[in-house]
C-alpha positions as CSV (number, residue, x, y, z in Angstrom):
1,M,0.0,0.0,0.0
2,E,2.9,2.3,0.8
3,G,4.3,1.7,-2.7
4,L,0.9,2.5,-4.3
5,G,0.6,5.7,-2.4
6,L,4.1,6.7,-3.5
7,V,3.2,6.2,-7.1
8,V,0.0,8.3,-6.7
9,V,1.9,11.1,-5.1
10,I,4.5,11.0,-7.9
11,L,1.8,11.1,-10.6
12,L,0.0,14.0,-8.8
13,G,3.3,15.8,-8.6
14,I,3.9,15.4,-12.3
15,V,0.4,16.6,-13.1
16,A,0.8,19.6,-10.8
17,F,4.2,20.3,-12.4
18,F,2.7,20.4,-15.9
19,V,-0.2,22.5,-14.7
20,F,2.2,24.9,-13.2
21,L,4.2,25.1,-16.4
22,Y,0.9,25.6,-18.4
23,F,-0.3,28.5,-16.3
24,I,3.2,29.9,-15.6
25,P,5.3,29.5,-18.8
26,V,8.7,29.8,-17.2
27,G,10.6,29.2,-20.5
28,L,8.7,32.1,-22.1
29,W,9.4,34.3,-19.1
30,I,13.1,33.5,-19.3
31,T,13.2,34.3,-23.0
32,A,11.5,37.7,-22.3
33,R,14.0,38.4,-19.6
34,F,17.0,37.8,-21.8
35,S,15.4,40.0,-24.5
36,N,15.0,42.9,-22.0
37,V,11.3,42.6,-21.9
38,K,9.8,43.0,-18.4
39,V,7.0,40.5,-18.0
40,G,6.1,39.0,-14.6
41,L,5.3,35.4,-14.0
42,F,2.0,36.3,-12.4
43,E,1.2,38.5,-15.5
44,L,1.7,35.5,-17.7
45,M,-0.5,33.4,-15.5
46,F,-3.3,36.1,-15.6
47,M,-3.0,36.0,-19.4
48,R,-3.8,32.3,-19.3
49,I,-6.8,32.9,-17.1
50,R,-8.0,35.6,-19.5
51,K,-7.6,33.1,-22.4
52,V,-4.9,35.2,-24.0
53,P,-2.0,33.1,-25.5
54,P,1.1,34.4,-23.7
55,S,3.4,33.3,-26.5
56,I,1.7,35.6,-29.0
57,V,1.8,38.6,-26.7
58,V,5.4,38.0,-25.5
59,N,6.9,37.2,-28.9
60,S,5.2,40.2,-30.4
61,L,6.4,42.4,-27.6
62,I,10.0,41.1,-28.0
63,T,9.9,41.9,-31.7
64,A,8.5,45.4,-31.1
65,T,11.1,46.1,-28.4
66,K,14.0,44.9,-30.6
67,A,12.6,47.2,-33.4
68,G,12.5,50.2,-31.0
69,L,8.7,50.5,-30.8
70,N,7.1,51.7,-27.6
71,V,4.4,49.1,-27.1
72,T,3.2,47.7,-23.8
73,T,1.8,44.3,-22.8
74,K,-1.5,45.8,-21.9
75,D,-1.9,47.3,-25.4
76,L,-1.2,44.0,-27.2
77,E,-3.4,42.0,-24.8
78,T,-6.3,44.5,-25.3
79,H,-6.0,44.3,-29.1
80,Y,-6.0,40.5,-29.0
81,L,-9.1,40.5,-26.8
82,A,-10.8,42.9,-29.3
83,G,-10.3,40.3,-32.0
84,G,-7.3,41.8,-33.7
85,H,-4.2,40.2,-35.2
86,V,-1.3,41.2,-33.0
87,P,1.6,39.9,-35.1
88,S,0.3,41.5,-38.2
89,V,0.0,44.9,-36.4
90,I,3.6,44.6,-35.1
91,K,5.0,43.7,-38.5
92,A,3.1,46.7,-40.0
93,L,4.4,49.1,-37.4
94,I,8.0,47.9,-38.0
95,S,7.6,48.2,-41.8
96,A,6.1,51.7,-41.5
97,D,8.9,52.8,-39.1
98,K,11.6,51.6,-41.5
99,A,9.9,53.3,-44.4
100,N,9.4,56.6,-42.5
101,I,5.6,56.3,-42.7
102,N,3.7,58.0,-40.0
103,L,1.7,55.1,-38.5
104,S,0.8,55.0,-34.8
105,F,-0.2,51.9,-32.8
106,K,-3.7,53.3,-32.5
107,Q,-4.1,53.7,-36.2
108,A,-2.7,50.3,-36.9
109,T,-5.1,48.6,-34.5
110,A,-8.0,50.6,-35.9
111,I,-7.1,49.5,-39.5
112,D,-6.7,45.9,-38.3
113,L,-10.1,45.9,-36.5
114,A,-11.8,47.4,-39.5
115,G,-11.1,44.2,-41.4
116,R,-8.2,45.3,-43.5
117,D,-4.7,43.7,-43.7
118,V,-2.7,46.5,-42.1
119,F,0.7,44.9,-43.0
120,E,-0.4,44.6,-46.7
121,A,-1.6,48.2,-46.6
122,V,1.9,49.3,-45.5
123,Q,3.5,47.2,-48.2
124,I,1.2,48.8,-50.8
125,S,2.1,52.2,-49.4
126,V,5.8,51.4,-49.9
127,N,5.5,49.4,-53.1
128,P,2.6,50.7,-55.2
129,K,0.2,48.2,-56.5
130,V,-1.0,47.8,-60.1
131,I,-4.7,47.1,-60.7
132,T,-5.9,46.0,-64.1
133,T,-9.4,47.0,-65.0
134,P,-11.8,44.7,-66.9
135,K,-12.7,45.5,-70.5
136,V,-14.5,48.8,-70.6
137,A,-16.7,49.3,-73.7
138,A,-17.6,52.8,-74.8
139,V,-19.0,54.5,-78.0
140,A,-17.4,57.5,-79.6
141,A,-19.5,60.3,-81.2
142,D,-19.2,58.7,-84.6
143,G,-20.9,55.6,-83.4
144,I,-17.9,53.2,-83.3
145,Q,-17.5,51.1,-80.2
146,L,-14.1,51.0,-78.5
147,I,-13.0,48.4,-75.9
148,A,-10.3,49.6,-73.5
149,I,-8.2,48.0,-70.8
150,A,-6.4,50.2,-68.3
151,R,-3.8,49.6,-65.6
152,V,-4.1,51.7,-62.5
153,T,-1.1,52.2,-60.2
154,V,-2.3,53.0,-56.7
155,R,-0.6,53.5,-53.3
156,A,-2.3,52.9,-50.0
157,N,-3.4,56.0,-48.2
158,I,-2.8,55.1,-44.5
159,Q,-4.9,58.1,-43.2
160,Q,-8.0,56.9,-45.1
161,L,-7.8,53.2,-44.7
162,V,-10.5,53.3,-42.0
163,G,-13.7,54.2,-43.8
164,G,-12.2,54.7,-47.2
165,A,-13.5,52.9,-50.3
166,G,-11.6,49.9,-51.7
167,E,-10.4,48.7,-55.1
168,D,-13.9,48.1,-56.5
169,T,-14.7,51.8,-56.2
170,I,-11.4,52.7,-57.9
171,L,-12.2,50.3,-60.8
172,A,-15.7,51.6,-61.1
173,R,-14.6,55.3,-61.2
174,V,-11.8,54.6,-63.7
175,G,-14.3,52.7,-65.9
176,E,-16.7,55.6,-65.7
177,G,-14.0,58.0,-66.6
178,I,-12.9,55.9,-69.6
179,V,-16.5,55.8,-70.9
180,T,-16.9,59.6,-70.5
181,S,-13.5,60.3,-72.2
182,I,-14.3,58.0,-75.2
183,G,-17.9,59.3,-75.5
184,S,-16.7,62.9,-75.7
185,A,-14.3,62.1,-78.6
186,A,-15.6,63.3,-82.0
187,S,-14.2,60.2,-83.7
188,H,-12.8,56.9,-82.6
189,K,-9.7,57.6,-84.7
190,D,-8.8,60.4,-82.3
191,V,-8.8,57.9,-79.4
192,L,-6.7,55.3,-81.3
193,E,-4.2,58.0,-82.3
194,N,-3.8,59.4,-78.8
195,P,-4.9,56.9,-76.1
196,D,-3.0,58.9,-73.5
197,K,-5.8,61.5,-73.7
198,I,-8.0,59.1,-71.9
199,S,-5.6,58.7,-69.0
200,K,-5.0,62.4,-68.7
201,L,-8.7,63.2,-68.7
202,V,-9.4,60.5,-66.1
203,L,-6.6,61.6,-63.8
204,Q,-8.0,65.2,-63.8
205,R,-11.2,64.0,-62.3
206,G,-9.7,63.2,-58.9
207,L,-11.1,59.6,-58.8
208,D,-9.2,58.7,-55.6
209,A,-11.3,61.1,-53.4
210,G,-12.7,59.3,-50.4
211,T,-10.9,56.1,-51.1
212,A,-8.2,54.2,-49.3
213,F,-5.8,54.6,-52.2
214,E,-3.9,57.3,-54.0
215,I,-3.9,57.0,-57.8
216,L,-0.4,57.5,-59.1
217,S,-1.0,56.8,-62.8
218,I,-3.5,55.4,-65.2
219,D,-2.1,53.7,-68.3
220,I,-4.2,52.5,-71.3
221,A,-2.9,49.0,-71.9
222,D,-5.1,48.1,-75.0
223,V,-7.8,49.6,-77.1
224,D,-9.7,47.5,-79.6
225,V,-12.3,48.5,-82.1
226,G,-15.7,46.9,-81.5
227,A,-19.0,47.0,-83.4
228,N,-20.5,49.9,-85.3
229,I,-23.1,50.8,-82.8
230,G,-24.3,53.9,-84.7
231,A,-25.1,51.9,-87.8
232,K,-26.7,49.2,-85.8
233,L,-28.9,51.7,-84.1
234,Q,-29.9,53.3,-87.4
235,T,-30.7,49.9,-88.8
236,D,-32.8,49.0,-85.8
237,Q,-34.6,52.4,-86.0
238,A,-35.3,51.9,-89.8
239,S,-36.7,48.5,-89.1
240,A,-38.9,49.8,-86.3
241,D,-40.1,52.7,-88.6
242,L,-40.9,50.1,-91.3
243,K,-42.9,48.0,-88.9
244,V,-44.8,51.1,-87.7
245,A,-45.5,52.1,-91.3
246,E,-46.7,48.6,-92.2
247,A,-48.9,48.5,-89.1
248,K,-50.5,51.9,-90.1
249,A,-51.0,50.7,-93.7
250,E,-52.6,47.5,-92.5
251,E,-54.8,49.7,-90.2
252,R,-55.9,51.9,-93.1
253,R,-56.5,48.8,-95.3
254,A,-58.7,47.2,-92.6
255,M,-60.6,50.5,-92.2
256,A,-61.1,50.6,-96.0
257,V,-62.4,47.0,-96.1
258,A,-64.7,47.8,-93.2
259,L,-66.0,50.9,-94.9
260,E,-66.6,48.9,-98.1
261,Q,-68.5,46.3,-96.3
262,E,-70.5,49.0,-94.5
263,M,-71.3,50.6,-97.9
264,K,-72.4,47.3,-99.3
265,A,-74.6,46.7,-96.3
266,K,-76.2,50.1,-96.8
267,A,-76.7,49.4,-100.6
268,Q,-78.4,46.1,-99.7
269,E,-80.5,47.9,-97.2
270,A,-81.5,50.6,-99.8
271,R,-82.2,47.9,-102.4
272,A,-84.4,46.1,-100.0
273,K,-86.3,49.3,-99.3
274,V,-86.7,49.8,-103.1
275,I,-88.0,46.3,-103.6
276,E,-90.3,46.8,-100.7
277,A,-91.6,50.0,-102.2
278,E,-92.0,48.3,-105.6
279,A,-94.1,45.6,-104.0
280,E,-96.5,48.3,-102.8
281,V,-97.2,49.4,-106.4
282,P,-99.5,46.5,-107.4
283,K,-101.3,46.9,-104.1
284,A,-101.9,50.6,-104.8
285,I,-103.1,49.8,-108.4
286,S,-105.6,47.2,-107.2
287,E,-106.8,49.6,-104.5
288,S,-107.2,52.3,-107.1
289,F,-109.3,49.9,-109.2
290,R,-111.5,49.1,-106.3
291,S,-112.0,52.7,-105.3
292,G,-112.6,53.8,-108.9
293,N,-109.7,56.2,-109.1
294,L,-108.2,54.2,-111.9
295,G,-109.9,52.7,-115.0
296,I,-108.9,49.9,-117.2
297,M,-108.0,52.2,-120.0
298,D,-105.8,54.2,-117.7
299,Y,-104.0,51.0,-116.7
300,Y,-103.4,49.9,-120.3
301,R,-102.2,53.4,-121.2
302,M,-99.7,53.3,-118.3
303,D,-98.6,49.8,-119.4
304,N,-98.0,51.1,-122.9
305,I,-96.0,54.0,-121.6
306,K,-93.9,51.6,-119.6
307,A,-93.3,49.3,-122.6
308,D,-92.4,52.3,-124.7
309,T,-89.9,53.5,-122.1
310,E,-88.2,50.1,-121.9
311,M,-88.0,50.0,-125.7
312,R,-86.3,53.4,-125.8
313,E,-83.9,52.4,-123.1
314,S,-83.0,49.3,-125.0
315,I,-82.3,51.4,-128.1
316,A,-80.3,53.9,-126.2
317,K,-78.3,51.2,-124.3
318,P,-78.1,48.0,-126.2
319,G,-78.4,44.9,-124.0
320,T,-80.1,46.7,-121.1
321,G,-83.6,45.8,-122.0
322,T,-82.7,42.2,-122.8
323,S,-80.7,41.7,-119.6
324,K,-83.5,43.3,-117.7
325,K,-86.2,41.0,-119.3
326,S,-84.0,38.0,-118.5
327,K,-83.8,39.2,-114.9
328,D,-87.5,39.6,-114.8
329,K,-87.9,36.1,-116.1
């Protein structure tokens, strides 16, 4: 039993030793001491309790101290707890200091917490970045389409990284400027002869205002001739005018046909009225016979006059009388 108790004590001692080393990283404390960085053992233990990795804070503090930066453990710990990237901020501060760029720790942490890579921003500020725009299509005043590609050289503006617009805004503004410049050209040949006019006009517009970058230059990499948009629009307009004219002509034809049918209907109606009136004549004659207003001789005389009239009409217009008799039959 005594041997078993001794083994348990030894195991508990080993566990306690590793727990002690976990909460109080002695090796990290020794490294900090040899690097002239004053960090207490209890301070490292409190970092563990606050769930802050001591290695990240201490190593970053050692790097900053060796580079001559005035940064405290509290500052680094606070930035880590806020969700920032401590090593990236330290590297950015060192790069900015070596490049004589005015960048404070407060600015660097604000840029980092804003979601931007502060170290990359410092690099772009030292070494300008080239952004290639997508193909931008524009139409000159003569109706010819031009397709341009530009390369924009930008440098990060440290003072406007927080709240400033990004690369997408730069590309959109440059594209808008290219479209405006080409559209204001009287002929596409002028643009092809002097493509530098586009970059000069675009640079004069101050497109980097309110952005996180400073535009250094805009260079036109390629200009291609596209379609003849003016001719295509004229062709489409002529086709549309033709369709409108055809529609109006069809409308007039339909109205004429409707009017013709209406006139035919009116003629049939009038003919029906004439036939109806002619049907009343025998009735009127028979009524005159019964009332004594018309005698038999008067009727024969009227019939002779009618026959004489038809004979004269047939003589004046050959075929009229014959056709009429055939119709009567």
